[in-house]
N, C-alpha and C positions, 0 to 999 in steps of 0.2 A: 337616898337623898337627889334632886333633881338641879340641874344647871341650866342657867340662862345667858343670855349675852342683853345688854344692855345699852340702848341708844337715847345721847342728848343730841348728836350730831353737833358737835363744837367744832367750831373756827376760830382760831385765835386769828388777830389782826397781822399783818393786810392780808387780802383777798382779791382775786379778781371775779370776772366775769364766769371763769371756768369750776371756781373754787368748791361753790355746792353743788353743783352736778357730778363732779368728779365722788365729792364724799359720799354724796347719796347711792351714787353705782357701786361705790366701793362698798359700802354698807351691805348693800343688794347680795353683791359679791360674797361677804364674810358670812351674810345671813343663810347663804344657799348651801357654803360649806360646813355651815356649823352643822344643819339638817343632816348632810350625807353622814357626819361623824358621830350623831347622837344626841347633840345638845337637845333637850327636850323643851326649850323656852325661848323667845324673842320678846323684849320687852323695848316698848318704845313711848317717851312719854307727851305730853301735850305743851308747850309754852309757848308765850307771845311776846314778841319784843325785849326779848334776851339774846342780845346779838354777843354773837361770840361764846356764851357759855352755851347756847341751844337754838338751833335752827332748825327747830319741829314742831310746825304749828298745825300740821295735818297729817296725824299720825295714821289715821285710817287709810290714807291712800297708801303711805309707806307700808304698812301692813299687808294690805290688799296687794299690793308688789310683792312683797314677800309669800303670801300664800300662793302665788302661781308659780313659783320657784322652787316651791317646797314641798315635801310630803307628809311629814310628821311632825314637826316642830310645831308647838302652840302660838300662837301670836298674843302676848298679851299688852294692853292698854293699860300703860304705867305712868303717867294715869289720864283719863278723861276729867277737864275741868267740869263739875256737874252744875255748879252754881247756874241758873235758867240766864243770867248776861250773858255768861261765855257760851253757851249750847241748852237749846231750848231740849225740855228734857224728849219731846217727839223725835226729833232732831237725832237725837242721842241714841234712841232707840232703835231708830231706822238703819241709822249707820252700822251699829254694833250688829244687829240684825242680819243685814246685806252682807259683813264681812264675814258672820260665822257660816252665812248662804255660800259665799263663793271658794270657804275656806273648808268644807264639807266638817264644821263642826271642830274647828279648833281655837276657838277666841276666847280668852279670859278678860273679864271686864274690871279694870281696876278705876278707882275713882279717887279725888281728891278735890282740895280746895285752892291751892297756892297761897303764898303769903310774900307774893312780891309788890310794890307798888307799880312797878312797869307794868303789871297785869291785871291786879286789881283796879289800880286807878284806871286802865286802858281801858275797861271794859265798865265800868260803873261800879263797881262789887264795893261795898260797906265793908270794911276789914272787921270792924267790929260783930257784922251779921254774915262774915262770908261761910262760918260752920251751919247756920242754919239753913244758910240758899245750897249749899254743898248738899245736905241731908236732903231738902225738899225734892232738889233736882234730881238725885237721885231713885230717891221715892217714885218717883211721876214716871221717869224713864225705864222702871222696873215694871210697874204696873202697864207702863204703853207696852212693852214686851209680852207680859203673860194675859192681860185681860183682852175678852173679843165678846164686845168692843171696849176701849178705852173708856172709863163712865164719866171722866171729866175730872177735875180738879180747878179748885177755887182757894188757891192758898197764898200766902205771903209775897212770894217771888215769882210764883204762875199762877195763870189762868187760863183755863182751856175747855171747852165744851166735849162732851161726847164723841171719840171720832176711832174708827177702827185703825189702828197703827200696824200697817202691813210694810214689808213683810217682817215674820215672826222667826226667831232664831231657831235652828237645828236644834242644839242644846237646851233641854226641857229641866225646871220650867223658865231658866235663862243660863248663861254662860257664869261659870265662878266669879265670884266677886272677891275682889282686892281694893284695899284702901293703902294710901300714902301714910307712912306713921315715919316720924323721925324722933319721937320723945315716948317714955313711958304711958305719960297721959293718952295718947292715941293708938298704942297698942292694946290698951286695954278698952279705949272704944272701940277699935274692932271687934275684939272678942264680944261686947255687948251686943252690938250689929250682927253678930254671926258672919264678918267679913274677914276673910285672909288678911295678914299682915305685911304688908309691903314696907319691911323697914330701909328706906332710906337714910341709914346712920350708919357710920363705919366702926365696926364694935368686933371687939373678941369674942371667941367662942365661949368662952365663961361666962361673958356679960349677958351675951345670948342666950344661955341658959337660965339666968332667971327672966328673961322677958318671955321665952316660952313657959315656961313653970306657971307665971300668971297668967299671959294668954288664957292658956288653957281651965285654970283656976277659975276664972272671969267668965270665960264661955261655959261651962258648968253649972257656976252658980246665976249668973246675971243676964243671960244672952236672950234677947227679944231679936230675933231676926228681922233686918230691914227689908231683906229678899224674902225670896220663896223657896230658897235652900239655903245649907249652912256650908263655909270654906273654910274649915278649920287648920288653915294652916300658916304660917308664919315662914317667911321669906327674908333673906339679909343680903346686904349689896357689898362688892367688897370690889378694889381695883383689882386688876389681872394681867400679868406679862409675862411669860415664860419663857426661861434659855437653859440651855444645860449648865451654863456658867453663870453664877449669882450676879455677879457684877455687871456682865452682858445686859442683865433681866433688869436691875436697877437702872441703868445707863437709859435701857429703850422706854422704860414705865414709868419712872417716879415722877418724872416732869409732866408728863399729864396725868397722872393722877392728884397730883398737888393742885393743878392748874384748875380740873374740877372742883375742889374743894375751895379753891381762891376767888373763881369765877362766882361759885355757888354764894360765896358771902359776899361777895361786891352786889348782886342784886338783892339779896336775902337780909344783911345785916349791917356792913359797913358803908357801901359803895354810894357814889354820888356819880350820877350818869347822864352825860349828854347825849341823846339819840344821835346814831351816827357819826357821832364824835370821838367820845372816848374810846382810848385804845386801853382795854383790861389787860390783853396779854404783856404790853408794856409795862403796865404797872406791877403785874405779876412779877416776871423779870428783874424789874430793879429793888423791889422790895426783897425779892430772894437773895439776890446779891449781897443787899444789907445786912442780911441776916446772916452769911455766909453759910446759905443753903446749895451750895453746887452740887447739881447730879454728878457729878463726873467724882468730885471729892468725895461725895457719899459712898459713890460706888468704890470707890476704891480704901475707904473709913471702915465700913461695915462689912462682918461675915456674920450672917445669925441662922444658926441652924436650925432656930425654930421662930417661926414668923408670928407677928402680931398685925394688929389692925394698923399700927405705928412703926414709924423707923426711925430712931434717933441718932442725933451725931452733936452730942456734947449737951447742953440747952436747949438745943434745937431739934422739932420732932415734926414728921410729918405724914402723911397717908404710906402706907404700905400695902398691905394685904396681902393679895395671891400672887405679888410680884418676886420671882425667885424660880429655883430649879424645880423640876418635878416632885424630887424626892419633899422639898420644903412643903411645896403647895399641897401634895398628896395630905401629908402629916396634917397640917391647918386644917387642910376641909374634913377628916377623918373628927377633928374636935367638934367641928360644926356640925358634923353627924349624931355624934354621940352625945352633942347637946338637945338634941330634939328637933333642929330645924329643918325644914321640909325642903327649901331649897335654896343654894346660891347663886347671885346673879353676878356676874362679870361684867365690870366698866373697863373696857379695852378700849373704845372709841372716845379719847379724851386729848384736848389739849392739840398736841401736833405729834401725838403719837402715828408711826406710820402705817399704813397698811399692807404692807408684808410683813410688817414685824407679828401684826394683830394675827394674819394668816396664819404664821410660823405659830402664833401659841395656840391658834386654834385647834390645829392639826396635832400639834405636842401634847396638850391637854386629850384630844379626841383619842389619841393612840394611847399614850401611857397611862392616863389615870380615870378616865371617865367609865371604861370598861368594869373596872373593881366596884364603884359606887354603882352603876347598872344592875349588876349582879345583884345586890343586895336591895335595891329598892323596891323591886316586884313584893317580895315578901315583905317589907315595911311597912309601905303603904297598903297592902292590905290587912296585917294587924292593927296598925290605925288606926283605920277604916271601922274594924272591928269595937277597939275600945272607944270609939267615939259615938258608936250608935247610940247607947242608950241617952248620951251627951245632946245630942241633934236629936232626938225624940222630944226630947223634954224641951228644947229651945222651941219649936216647932209649936208643941202644945201651946207655951207662953201666947206664942205669934196668934194663935186661932184665937185664944181669949181676948184679942185686941182689934183684930183686925175682922171685919167682915163684910164682904162685896156688896157695892151699892146696885140697889135696884133702878135702873133709868127709867121704867116702863115703858111706854110704847113711843118712846124720843127721836126722833126724825130731823132733818133739815132741809129745807126747800133749795132747788138751784134759785139762782138769785133773780133768773126772768119771770119764773114762779113767785119767788117773793112779791115783785112788784103785781104780778096778775091778783095775786091775794089780797095783797094792801088795796088795791083800787076795787076788785069785783069786776073789772070790765071783763064781761060776757067774751066782745070777740079778742081779747086777749086770750082769753083761756079758750078758746077752741083753735086758736092759730098753734097756742103748743102742743094740743092734742095733736093737730095735722102737721106738727112737726117733728114729734114722735113717730106717729104714723110712717112719714116719708122716711127717715131715718131708719127704722125697720127693717124698710124694703132697699134699703141703699139708694134713694134717692135725696137728693141736693136740693135747694132752693135758695133765694136771693138773699133771706134773711141769716142763711145758715153763719155768716160772716160776724155777728154779734159775738158766737160762742169760739170763735176762732177755728 
């Protein structure tokens, strides 16, 4: 089983002009340190307008910065919003490919559709058609990466004529695919499309086992890949903060973990948001206090040798996951490994969790826990690949039966001045264009060069 770290770039109010800068610089330092200690993945979201919950609207820029400070860690888009209203598919293909080039082939391409009014309404995406838009955008972006040239699309959400989209990614046919999943329905959709499942739901290992089993069964029986390769993996997300003392781990990590869940719910489920005005952090603190769910009280009251996704104090429950001692976290993660999960992704940068505590947790995990799992991971990965070979072969055969390349014949497109010349049939203009081309071929410029910049 592999391990990653996950970033929303959260900032609870209030903040000043230096806060976002410091947050990003801290995150880059954390990623660099995690790479040195052997973490295999860093994942970065794309969100828009979700202030406090996520200040991460340009993940490709952050991941590109990570690529130049690291050597081995894979750079996961978790996820890109692929509905064309958010990101034109050609631009998605270009950015993913360029990141793959500058990172020497370390990109994983996760996609998703969003469920927040802030984003859907902000970009004019119809909530009733967002899944169709996600799929059309993803399919088109993948074709842009693979086809030479891209043969064009005349879809419901995007229309584009043939063009050769460059650059192409190092990884062939394209980087590994993932999709954001929070429910059983989307887990099965991921399997049907041959995409790795990024399960952004905080679940216990025993529940994860049933999700893995259903994913693999659906993959074997019904998969018709959306891409040109299959990524048969399941990843689970968990809060994480470690310390040798359980109570201190809870004091350091519980507040941030539960703000993560609360602020997510604010934008996606129950909140009413006034842009630039609503104080999500203050509302969180007020509601938490009213329920008696104070981190200090929980830390003093709870001692759990066996971790779970939730922590409980009487009738009150909140997120916990990998918040505890090394022994507790090790046991918890072994249960995920036994469930067949391919990767656990840690949420540490959440709420007001402190940079120093995150760095200490990265170091403690990297030195005390990661080596054991890394030692087993190589053989387990090879064994799974062998087990999946016939399943993937069958899936790709189904793909071949429904997908065939488009023949665009002798398609070409003229430069705009040539369009004018061809439309007017003006011999003088035609001659001028020929002379212009001849002059440029020998490095000569003329007075009319300004028309092309």
